[in-house]
Every structure is written in C-alpha cells, then in structure tokens.
N, C-alpha and C positions, 0 to 999 in steps of 0.2 A: 726572602724568607731563606734562601738556603747560606747566606751569612752567618746570618746570625741562627742556623741550627746545628746544634754541633754534635748529637751524632741519636743516632735511631739505635735500640736496643729495650731488647727483652729483660725488664727488669726483674730477675725471678727467684732474685736470695733469699735465700730461709734464714731466720731467726737463728738458727742454730750455727748457720757456717758464719755470722758476725762475727758471735760468742767465741767458739773454734777456734777462728784463723783474725788473728789481730792485722794482718801486713795491710799494704797500700795499695789501692787502686791504682792499675800501670796508666804514666802522666800523661794527660792529653797531647803535648806538644812533642813524643821523643814515640818510635817505633819499636816495639816490641818482637821482629817480625826482622832482617835481613830483607832490603827490598821493597819491606814492605809489603799492602793485604794483599797485594796485586799477585806478587809472588807469590806470597802465605796457599793461598790456592791453586793455582800455577803446582807446587809439589806438592798438596793435599792431593792436589787431582790423580798428582802422576801416579803418587802412592796408592792410592786406590786401583788402580788400572794395572801394577806391574804387581801387587798383591791377591788381586783378584777377588775384589772384599764387593759383598754381591747389596746391592741398595735394600736401603730403606720398603719393607709393604707400604704406608703408607707413606705415599711421594708428599702430603702438606708438613712434616713436620719442619716446626721449626725452631732452634734449639742456638740457645748461649752457651756456647763453655765459658767457665771460670779457669783460665791456667792461671797457675803458681809458676812463676819466672822465677828460677833462684840465682842468685849469685854466682854462682860456676857454668850458667848459663843449662841446667837439668832442669824439669819442668815437672808438675804435677796437675791434675786434671779433676776441679771439686768437687764433689759433691754437690748439687745443685735441687729445689725445686721443677725447674726450667729441664734437668737434668731424670727425675724423676718421670716428670712428661714424655720425655724425646728418650726414650728407653735405647730407640734402638742406635738414632744420632750420637746420644754420645758416648756406645758400647764402638760405634765405628770413630769416632773423635778419638776417645783414649787408645787405641790402637794403630793409627797414622799417624798420630800428632807427637809420640814414641816414638819412633822414626827422625823426624822432621832434626833436623841440628842447623839452623840458622835463624834465632833464640837471638835475644837481646836484655840483656839487665837493664832496670832502669837504673840511671843515677837520679839520684835526691841529691841536693847538697855537697855533692861532689865525690856522695859514697854508692857505688854499687848494694841495692835494697834490695830485699824478696817483695815482688809485686803483681798483684793480682789480674792480668788480661784478660777484659770482654770481644768474644768472637765471637758473631752471627753464624749459624752453618743454618743454610735454607739447604741438602744437603742432596734435592735432588740436582737443584743444581748443577753439580760438579760430576756426575758420574757421565751419560753420554751427549747429554747437553750444556754442558762445560765450554764455555768460548776463550780465546787466550784475551787477556787482560778484565777478568771478570773478578769483581770485586761485589757485595749484597747491598753494600751502600747505591749501584749500579741500577739495582734492582727497586727502589723503595722507590713509592709515592710517597712526597709529604707530607705528615699533617698542614691541615691546616684553619684557619677561624676564623667560619660563619660570615656569610654574604656581605656587613656591614663593613671588611675590612680590608678591601679589593688594594690596600700597599701593603698585606702581608705583616711581619714581628716590628718591623716603621711603622706602621698603621699601629697595630698590636699598642708599642710600646708610647706611641702619642698617647691615645687614649685613657693608657695607665695615670701617665706625669700629669693631665688631667683631670682624673681625679683629686690625684693628691698636693692637700693642701698643703702651703706651707707657713701663710702668709699669720699662725700665731706659734711659728718658732719666733724667736731672738737669735741672729745674728747680727755681728759687729762687721763694716766692711765689707769688702767685693768675696767673694769666692765660690767653691762648686763642693756641690754633695753630691760624691758616686759611689755608688753600690751596685751590687754583680747578687744575682739572683740565678739559680737554677726551678725549674719544678722541669716534673710528667707530663705528658697526657697518656693517659689510656686508652686501653682498648675500645674503652664504651666511648672516647672521647671524653673525660672526668681530667680536673683536676688531680692530682698526686706528687706527696716529697716534697713541694713547696718551701726552702731556704734562702734564706741571705746564705754566700758564699762569701764575699766580702761587705764588710758593715760601712756601712756612711760615717761612721763614730757617733751618729745618732739614734739611741735607741727608740726613741719615737716616730723620726724619720722611714727609719728602716721596716716595724709595727705598718706602719702609713704607706707603706709603699707596698708592704707583705698582703695589704687587704685589699687594697687600688686594684691588686694584680687576680684577688677571688672577685672582685664586682664584676672586674668585667667580663674575665672568661667565663661567668654564669648573661651574663649580655644576650651569649646565642652560644652555635652551637661550634664545638670542635670539631673535627675530620680528622679522624683518629688517625694514624699511617696507615701504611697497605704494603707487603708482599708480597705480591701475585696474588693480589684478593683477601688474601690475610691480615687481617688487621693486628697491628703489634704497636707496644706503647717508644712512645717519641719521648728524649731528654731534649730539656733546653735551655741554654747560655744565654740568659739577657742581660747585660751591664745598664744601668742608666744615668743618666749624670742630670741634677738641677745648677742652675745659674743661680747663688743667692744676691744679693747687697744689698742688705739693710745694713742704717749706721742709727734709726731709731735704738 
C-alpha cells in the first residue's frame, strides 16, 4: 500500500486562502528544505531547545503548516483553518521557522517560483520526545480499506477496474487508456476531493472511473490513518491503465 500512498496530510485549507494566494503547492518530487524532512525536524528541535520555547499544554495538537517559500528563499507561514484550531503549534512553528535558513525554492519549468509547502507537526514529538532521524510520516499508521481487500491498494485498484466497463466504447486498433486520480479519506473514513489529475483523453472513461471509485469505497469501511491514535486525513494518488484492442 505504501507504494501508492502519496502523502498523509491534514487538508484544512480555508476558502479565503485559496482566493487570496494563487501560489502553487510545492512539487512532490522536490525538497523544500536542504536535507529533507529529517533534517528539517532536527533543526526545528535544536532551535526549540536553544530558545527554551515552552511546549503546548495540549500534547495532542496535530498541525499542518502552510509555508510559502519565495524565490529569495524567505518564507511566510500562512493562516489556515488548521492554524486557527491549533493556535499554540501555529505560533511555535512561526517563531521557529523564521530562524531556519535551509529553505529551497521550487523550480517549475526551469524557473524558481513561489510555492506553498505543507509541513506536518505533532509538536509534542519535537521537544523531549525527539529522536534522531524523526519524521512525522514514520509515526503514522496507514489508512486501509476494509476486510475485503487484503492485497492493499493493488486489490482496490483491481476492484475499481472490474467495475469500469469499456465494452460500450469504440476504439480503433490497440492501445492503453491511462488516467490518474487523487482522493482524500477523511477522519471518518469517508471519501473527499475525488478528482482526475491526468485525463485519459476520453471524458466518458474518466467519469466512469470516478464513479467506479465511489462505488468501490462505499462497498466497505475505509479505516482512516492515525498519528498517535489521532485520526487524520490521508491523500492518495492512484494511476490506472486499461488495455484496449478493438477494431469493430
């Protein structure tokens, strides 16, 4: 399942953020911090200790920071619903991250662009509980789909494709229909934000694929991911390909 498990995040982005800030999200295949996230959390912990910052009273705050990284490598920690709901972690993150200097600007089409990185914090892990090499993702129990899919995401994909009937489509010659979808499983194990991110080029097929995903997810219970027993949202990227060989 981990092979297809893209990213676990708490997607709490307010509508005002979307309308006020048109920056792209940080590319998934690039690092926003020199040395990656293990180095980021190591530096974060070091600054916490050096500045003698006090931990939050609520030890179970889980916060996703939206960090705007600018072409001059400066940053801005943006307001969001997650920030409002986790005020203590938000203020600590702002104070610490302004003292961090290993930010990397994203390159898009060969040019440095302002982008928003999403960085997860379970702040209690970064004080006396911090361990060398720590990242949030190492402490997350993956989301998984019901008892009927022991093969994980591969089995889920096969079930979706089984429900995707291409017999009514006309094709000439051999080929492969490819599409990529993304979706979120929320804290209740419910489907959210289902979308086609790479179209097959055939809208009818794309629509059928989305409907097949909805029906498959309704077939059983999807257990949400957990971080220290806190249920969190999970985001998945799921590619599909279907061989076609029709000449009639």
